N, C-alpha and C positions, 0 to 999 in steps of 0.2 A: 613574424606571421602577419600577413596582409589581411585587411578587412575589405570585403567587397559586397556589392549589392545594397539592399536597404540598410543593413547594419553599418556599412561604410558611411552612408548619408547621415545616419543617426550619430555615429562617432564624430563626424566632421562638425555637425551641428552642436554637439556637446562641447567639443574643443573650442569652437568659435565663441559659444556663450561664456565659457570659462575665461577665454582671453579677453572678451569684452568686459566682463565683470571685474577681472583683476586690473585691467587697464583703467577703468573708471575709478576704481578704489585707489589706485596709485596716483591718478590725476588729482583726486580730492585730497589725498594725503600730502601730495606735493604742494598744493596751494595752501593747505593748512599750515605746514611747516614754514612756507614762504611768508605767510601772514604773521607768524610768530616774530619775525625779525623787525616788523614795522614799529612796534612800541619801543624796542631797543634803539632803533635808528633815530626815532624822534628825540630821545634823550641825548644820544651821542652827537647829533647835529648841533646841539647847543654850543659845543666847544670844538667840534671837528669840522674842518672844511670838507665839502662833499667829495672832492676828488681824492683827498687823503683817506676818507672813510671807505670809499669804494675800493681803493687799492689795498687797504688793510683787510677789508672783507675778503677780497680775492686771495690774499696771502694766507689768512687763517683757513679758508675753505680748502685751498690746494694742499696745505700742509696736512690737514686732517684727512683728506681723501687719499693722499699719497701713502700715508701710514696704513689706512684701511685697505687700500688696494694691495699693498705688499703683504699684509697679514692674510688677505683672502686668497690671492693668486700667486704669491711669491714674486721673485725678481725677474723671472724669464719673460713675462709679457712686456715689461718695461723696455727690454732690449729689442723687441720686435716691432715697436711702434715707430711710425714715420713722424718723429717729433717735429721736424721742420714744418711739414705740411699741416699737421694738427695744430701746432702753435699759431701759425699764420692764420688759418681758418678761424680758430677760436678767438684770436685777437681781433680779427676784422668783423666778427659776428657778435659774440657775447661781450667782448671788451669794448669795441666801438659802439655797439648797441647801447650798453649801459651808459657810456659817455654822452651819446646823443640824447638819451632820455633826460639826462641831467641838464644838457644844453636847452632842450625843449622846455623844461620847467622854468629855467632861468629867463627864457624869452617870453613865456606865456604865464601859466600858473598851474597849480596841481590839478585843478578841476579840468582844465582844457586837456592836459596830458592824459588824465584818467579816461576822459571821454574818447579821445583818439585811440588810446590803448585798448579800449573795449572792442574796437574793430579788428583786433589782432587775428581773430578767427577768419576774417575775410582775406587778410593777407596770406594766411596759411592755406586757405582753400585755393587761392589763385596760384600759389606755388605748387601745390599738389596737382592741380589740373595741368599746369604747364609741364610737370614732370611725368604726366600720364599715370599717376598713382591714385587719382580720385575721379570717379564718375559722378557727375551732377545728377541727383535725383530730386524729386519733389520733396521727399522726406528730409533729405540732407539740407536743401535750401531753406525749408521751413525751420528746421532746427538752427541753422546758421543765423537766420533773421531773429529768431527768439533769443539766441545767445547775445547778439549785438544789442538788441533792445533791452534785455535784462541787465546787461553790463552798464548801459547808460542810466537805467533806472536806479541801479544799485549805487552809482556815483552820487545820485541825489541832485537836488536843484542847486544851481550856482551860475554865476555869470561866466560865460566863456571869454577868455582873454583874446588878445590879438593873435591872429593865426600867422600867416606868412612863413618865415623861416622856422619858427617854433613848431608849426604843424608839420612842415617838411621833415624836420629832425625827428619828431615823434613817429611819423609814418615810416621813415627809413629805419628807425630803431626796431619797429615791429617786424619789418621784412628781414632785417639782419638776424633777429632772434629766431625767426622761423627757419631761415637758411641754415643757421648754426645747428638747430635741433635736427633738421633733416640730414645734414652732413654727418652729425655725430652718430645717428642711428644707421644710416646707409653705408657709410664708408669705414666705420669702425666696428662693424658687426662682429669681427673676430674677438673683440674684447668684451669683458663683462660690463654691465651698466656702470659700475664704479670706475673701471678703467676708461670707458668712453668719456664720462663726465670729467675725470681728472685731466685727460689730455687737452680737451678744449678749454677748460677753465685755466689751465696753465697759460694758454694763449691770451685769455682775458687778463691774467695777472701781468704778463709781459707788456701788453698794450697800456694798461692803466699805470703801470710803474713808469713807462716811458713818458706818458703824458704828465705824470706827477713831477718827474725830473725836469722835463722841459718847462713846466710852469714855474718850478722853483728857480731855474736858471734865468727865467724871464722876469724875476722879481715878484712873482705872485706869492702871497702868503698861503702856504699849504700845510703848515704844521698846526697841531692842536693848540688851542689858546690856554689850556690849563694842563697841569701835571696829570699824566695818565696814572690812575690809581687802580686798585683791585676791582672796584665796581665797574669802571669803564672796560677793563679787560674781560670781565664776566659778560657784560652786555655785548661786547664786540664778538666774543665767542658764540653767544646765542645768535647774534645777527648773521654771523658767517657760517657756523656749523648747521644750525637748523634752517635759517633763512636762505642759505645758498647751497651748501654741500649736500645735505640730505635731500633738500627739495629738488636739486638738479638731478640727483641719481634717480629719484622716483619719477621725475618729469620725463627723463630719457626713457625709462622703462615703460611709462604710459604711452609715449609717442611710438615706441616699438610695437605696442599692441593695438593701438587705435588709429595711428596716423597722426601727423602733427595738427591737422585741421580740427578733428574732433577733440583731441587732447587739449587744444588751445581754448576750447569752450570753457574749460574749468577755470581759466584765468579770470573770467568775469565774475566768479564767485568769491574771489580773494577779499574784496572789500567787506563782504558779509562776515568772513572769518575774522578779519581784523576787528570788526565790531564785537563779535562774540568774545574774542580774547580780551578786548578792552572792558568788557563787563566785569571782569575779575578785579579791575582797579577802580571800579566805581562809575564807569561811563554808562549811559542809558541805552535802552533798546531802541533800534531804529526800524520801524516797519517798512520804510521805503527800501532799505537795503535787503530786508527779508523778502519783500516782493520781487525785487530784482533777482535775487538768488534763486527764488522759486521759478521764475521765468527761464533763467539760464538752465537750470536742472531739467525743466520740461523740454528745452531745446536739445539738450544732450540725449535724452531718451528718444525723442522723435527722430533726430538725425541718424541714430543707429538702428532704426527700424529696418529689419531685413526686407528686401523686395519680395513681392508675392511670386510664388512659383507658378509658371505656366502649366496649365493642365494639359 
């Protein structure tokens, strides 16, 4: 049965509002689960070289999602996927992007990388405009500016390190993450969110595994410096399953509903979520991060304000 006339307009508005609400809820949940991985990573990095940790994270996440995907959709979707293309794209976006972010931090520092990463919504907006999927409006531009400012405020005061190649690596990482998200939603639409996430994360695993092997062959120390015990396995599972697998599935679902530009606004609230999580282990409240998060949330609301109808 089709809906026409005023009822159709009301139905479309209701459906759009529902899509926007669910998209924002998924975006927030994605960043919250992503933030859960940071405390675990902080502990693991004491004895794990970064590249080894990234590779292990991809491996745990892919294994978890593969099992979840088969349980949900069966084996048939796995046979219909263009694994070669999906793996290459996933490796060159999520895999290379994660590696470049690590390179950027090694060439600068965490504060500099965080400030540059807060401009990820700008990269997403540029990509969407170039693809013809985003029209610039005053509301969107205002929300975009608020998201970037809020992200920088949430990072807090700090000395920005040397830019140069480190800044280029961080900016490139942002664009690769955006392209990977856009490809996953656009070209793998025949798959469920779990299937889409799995295919491209497999590419990330292939890329980081190759980088790890190449580093090992070049004589770089890539193995953990202490025996892997049950506590490390538990923290690695938290870092990979919550901080990557579940977060990625919800992120892709959010991008599908909101577009990658608006969904990426939520990235700039992640530092606030990390602070809230760290409260449970005795860390203090930070009003600067709370203010930054509030500015970003305001930007999310303003950017999604529907245009006025012409009378």
